[in-house]
N, CA and C of each residue as an Amber inpcrd file, in Angstrom:
protein
   246
   0.8300000  -1.1980000   0.0000000   0.0000000   0.0000000   0.0000000
   0.8700000   1.2540000   0.0000000   2.0590000   1.1370000   0.5910000
   2.9620000   2.2830000   0.6420000   3.3780000   2.7110000  -0.7670000
   3.6360000   1.7400000  -1.6620000   4.0690000   2.0800000  -3.0150000
   2.9910000   2.8030000  -3.7960000   1.7500000   2.4900000  -3.5150000
   0.6510000   3.1990000  -4.1640000   0.6650000   4.6740000  -3.7810000
   0.8670000   4.9480000  -2.4910000   0.9500000   6.3450000  -2.0410000
   2.1680000   7.0510000  -2.6250000   3.2810000   6.3240000  -2.7320000
   4.4840000   6.9120000  -3.3250000   4.2130000   7.3220000  -4.7720000
   3.5300000   6.4550000  -5.5260000   3.2250000   6.7840000  -6.9180000
   2.2530000   7.9520000  -7.0280000   1.2570000   7.9900000  -6.1560000
   0.2800000   9.0860000  -6.1850000   0.9410000  10.4080000  -5.8280000
   1.7250000  10.4240000  -4.7700000   2.4100000  11.6630000  -4.3600000
   3.4410000  12.0600000  -5.4120000   4.1400000  11.0910000  -5.9980000
   5.0840000  11.3850000  -7.0760000   4.3970000  12.0320000  -8.2690000
   3.2050000  11.5400000  -8.6140000   2.4480000  12.1280000  -9.7230000
   2.0250000  13.5520000  -9.4020000   1.6060000  13.7800000  -8.1740000
   1.1900000  15.1350000  -7.7720000   2.3780000  16.0870000  -7.7970000
   3.5220000  15.6360000  -7.2800000   4.7270000  16.4720000  -7.2950000
   5.1430000  16.7700000  -8.7320000   5.0970000  15.7760000  -9.6040000
   5.4270000  15.9870000 -11.0090000   4.4640000  16.9410000 -11.6880000
   3.1700000  16.8310000 -11.3600000   2.1730000  17.7380000 -11.9400000
   2.4000000  19.1730000 -11.4710000   2.7330000  19.3380000 -10.2070000
   3.0300000  20.6800000  -9.6850000   4.2590000  21.2560000 -10.3790000
   5.3000000  20.4310000 -10.5430000   6.5060000  20.8990000 -11.2370000
   6.2000000  21.2540000 -12.6790000   5.3620000  20.4690000 -13.3420000
   4.9640000  20.7850000 -14.7140000   4.1830000  22.0780000 -14.7980000
   3.3370000  22.3300000 -13.7970000   2.5640000  23.5690000 -13.7780000
   3.4680000  24.7740000 -13.5160000   4.4470000  24.6140000 -12.6490000
   5.3650000  25.7190000 -12.3460000   6.2010000  26.0720000 -13.5670000
   6.6610000  25.0470000 -14.2930000   7.5010000  25.2960000 -15.4650000
   6.6910000  25.4690000 -16.7440000   5.3720000  25.4160000 -16.6300000
   4.4240000  25.5090000 -17.7500000   4.6630000  24.4380000 -18.8100000
   5.1740000  23.2770000 -18.3920000   5.3870000  22.1440000 -19.2880000
   4.4360000  21.0030000 -18.9580000   3.5030000  21.2220000 -18.0620000
   2.6220000  20.1650000 -17.5890000   1.6710000  19.6330000 -18.6350000
   1.2860000  20.4570000 -19.5950000   0.3410000  20.0060000 -20.6100000
   0.9720000  19.0170000 -21.5780000   2.2720000  19.1170000 -21.7800000
   2.9400000  18.2210000 -22.7160000   3.3850000  16.9200000 -22.0580000
   3.2600000  16.8290000 -20.7330000   3.6840000  15.6370000 -20.0150000
   2.4780000  14.7390000 -19.7390000   2.6630000  13.4500000 -19.8530000
   1.6080000  12.5090000 -19.4980000   1.6910000  12.1550000 -18.0240000
   0.7870000  11.2950000 -17.5850000   0.7800000  10.9620000 -16.1650000
   1.9690000  10.0880000 -15.7920000   2.4800000   9.2690000 -16.7070000
   3.6680000   8.4730000 -16.3980000   4.8760000   9.3960000 -16.2610000
   4.9840000  10.3790000 -17.1460000   6.0830000  11.3440000 -17.0530000
   5.9820000  12.1610000 -15.7730000   4.7660000  12.4750000 -15.3280000
   4.5990000  13.1860000 -14.0610000   5.1000000  12.3420000 -12.8950000
   4.7780000  11.0560000 -12.9060000   5.2320000  10.1720000 -11.8330000
   6.7520000  10.0760000 -11.8370000   7.3340000   9.8710000 -13.0070000
   8.7950000   9.7560000 -13.1010000   9.4640000  11.0640000 -12.6740000
   8.9480000  12.1950000 -13.1540000   9.5270000  13.4840000 -12.7690000
   9.3940000  13.7120000 -11.2700000   8.2690000  13.3250000 -10.6980000
   8.0820000  13.4890000  -9.2600000   9.0120000  12.6130000  -8.4460000
   9.1860000  11.3630000  -8.8450000  10.0470000  10.4550000  -8.0930000
  11.5270000  10.7980000  -8.2530000  11.9450000  11.0590000  -9.4860000
  13.3420000  11.4280000  -9.7140000  13.6340000  12.7920000  -9.0860000
  12.7050000  13.7190000  -9.2520000  12.8720000  15.0420000  -8.6460000
  12.9120000  14.9860000  -7.1380000  12.1380000  14.0920000  -6.5550000
  12.1580000  13.9220000  -5.1090000  13.5220000  13.4240000  -4.6440000
  14.0650000  12.4650000  -5.3560000  15.3870000  11.9430000  -4.9930000
  16.4640000  13.0170000  -5.1180000  16.4200000  13.7400000  -6.2190000
  17.4240000  14.7890000  -6.4470000  17.2500000  15.9280000  -5.4460000
  16.0150000  16.3550000  -5.2550000  15.7610000  17.4550000  -4.3210000
  16.1640000  17.1260000  -2.8960000  15.8660000  15.9140000  -2.4490000
  16.2490000  15.5270000  -1.0880000  17.7470000  15.3000000  -0.9700000
  18.4090000  14.8660000  -2.0510000  19.8560000  14.6950000  -2.0140000
  20.5660000  16.0430000  -1.9140000  20.0220000  17.0300000  -2.6170000
  20.6590000  18.3550000  -2.6220000  20.2630000  19.1700000  -1.3920000
  18.9580000  19.1810000  -1.0770000  18.4440000  20.0880000  -0.0500000
  18.1600000  19.4280000   1.2920000  18.2010000  18.1160000   1.3590000
  17.8690000  17.4240000   2.6030000  16.3890000  17.1300000   2.6830000
  15.9750000  16.5420000   3.7750000  14.5660000  16.1310000   3.9060000
  13.8580000  16.9500000   4.9810000  13.8380000  18.2560000   4.8020000
  13.1770000  19.1450000   5.7560000  11.7710000  19.4510000   5.2630000
  10.9640000  19.9520000   6.1280000   9.5980000  20.3360000   5.7640000
   8.6310000  19.1800000   5.9170000   7.3850000  19.4160000   5.5380000
   6.3690000  18.3670000   5.6710000   6.6670000  17.1930000   4.7420000
   6.2700000  16.0040000   5.1980000   6.5320000  14.7970000   4.4150000
   5.2490000  14.0210000   4.1680000   5.1310000  13.4900000   2.9660000
   4.0470000  12.5800000   2.5910000   4.6800000  11.3860000   1.9040000
   4.2620000  10.1990000   2.2690000   4.7520000   8.9450000   1.6730000
   6.2730000   8.8680000   1.7090000   6.8790000   9.4190000   2.7400000
   8.3260000   9.3620000   2.8910000   9.0910000  10.3740000   2.0650000
   8.3970000  11.2900000   1.3860000   9.0550000  12.3060000   0.5730000
   8.8300000  13.6760000   1.1800000   9.9170000  14.4250000   1.3560000
   9.8050000  15.7970000   1.8260000   9.2430000  16.6380000   0.6850000
   8.1300000  17.2910000   0.9220000   7.3680000  17.9220000  -0.1540000
   8.1180000  19.0760000  -0.8250000   8.6190000  20.0100000  -0.0550000
   9.2330000  21.2140000  -0.6360000  10.5190000  20.8910000  -1.4070000
  11.4780000  20.1530000  -0.8150000  12.6570000  19.7830000  -1.6160000
  12.3000000  18.9240000  -2.8270000  11.2670000  18.0940000  -2.7070000
  10.8550000  17.2470000  -3.8220000  10.3060000  18.0750000  -4.9760000
   9.5050000  19.0800000  -4.6660000   8.9670000  19.9450000  -5.7190000
  10.0880000  20.7250000  -6.3920000  11.0220000  21.2350000  -5.6070000
  12.1480000  21.9740000  -6.1840000  12.9790000  21.0570000  -7.0780000
  13.2450000  19.8380000  -6.6210000  13.9840000  18.8770000  -7.4370000
  13.2330000  18.5050000  -8.7040000  11.9210000  18.3380000  -8.6110000
  11.1200000  17.9960000  -9.7880000  11.0850000  19.1490000 -10.7870000
  11.0430000  20.3810000 -10.3010000  11.1000000  21.5430000 -11.1990000
  12.4200000  21.5370000 -11.9580000  13.5050000  21.2190000 -11.2710000
  14.8200000  21.1430000 -11.9270000  14.8160000  20.0480000 -12.9880000
  14.2690000  18.8750000 -12.6490000  14.2280000  17.7590000 -13.5980000
  13.3870000  18.1190000 -14.8170000  12.2000000  18.6630000 -14.5950000
  11.3190000  19.0160000 -15.7170000  11.9630000  20.0930000 -16.5890000
  12.5960000  21.0750000 -15.9750000  13.2450000  22.1390000 -16.7490000
  14.4020000  21.5900000 -17.5830000  15.2150000  20.7230000 -16.9970000
  16.3380000  20.1530000 -17.7360000  15.8610000  19.2500000 -18.8750000
  14.9010000  18.4010000 -18.5910000  14.3990000  17.5030000 -19.6350000
  13.7400000  18.2900000 -20.7540000  12.9350000  19.2870000 -20.4270000
  12.2850000  20.0650000 -21.4870000  13.3070000  20.8810000 -22.2780000
  14.3920000  21.3010000 -21.6420000  15.4460000  22.0330000 -22.3560000
  16.1100000  21.1260000 -23.3790000  16.4930000  19.9090000 -22.9610000
  17.1920000  19.0060000 -23.8770000  16.2660000  18.4030000 -24.9210000
  15.0460000  18.0750000 -24.5560000  14.1050000  17.5310000 -25.5210000
  13.6800000  18.6200000 -26.5020000  13.5250000  19.8350000 -26.0270000
  13.1740000  20.9480000 -26.9030000  14.2800000  21.2480000 -27.9070000
  15.5220000  21.0750000 -27.5010000  16.6620000  21.3150000 -28.4020000
  16.7190000  20.2880000 -29.5160000  16.3790000  19.0370000 -29.2110000
  16.4890000  17.9860000 -30.2260000  15.3890000  18.0730000 -31.2760000
  14.2790000  18.7410000 -30.9960000  13.1840000  18.8480000 -31.9500000
  13.4310000  19.9300000 -32.9940000  14.3840000  20.8040000 -32.7710000
  14.6230000  21.8970000 -33.7230000  15.4370000  21.4620000 -34.8910000
């Protein structure tokens, strides 16, 4: 049951990061989950695990990490389409 919550919170974090970077419309729900989970790992590795936590993920560092992931991926994917 814990993994279900991790996936749901990861999707929400990814959706928030997509909305902040205005790339959320081009991302699917699987990409939101991946961005949320990878961003959570990166954000907590860089910033630590402070702030409120859901499903074992610190929300604020996770969102910041997911914004970084979404921005980097959209930068590189956007470059290859030109």
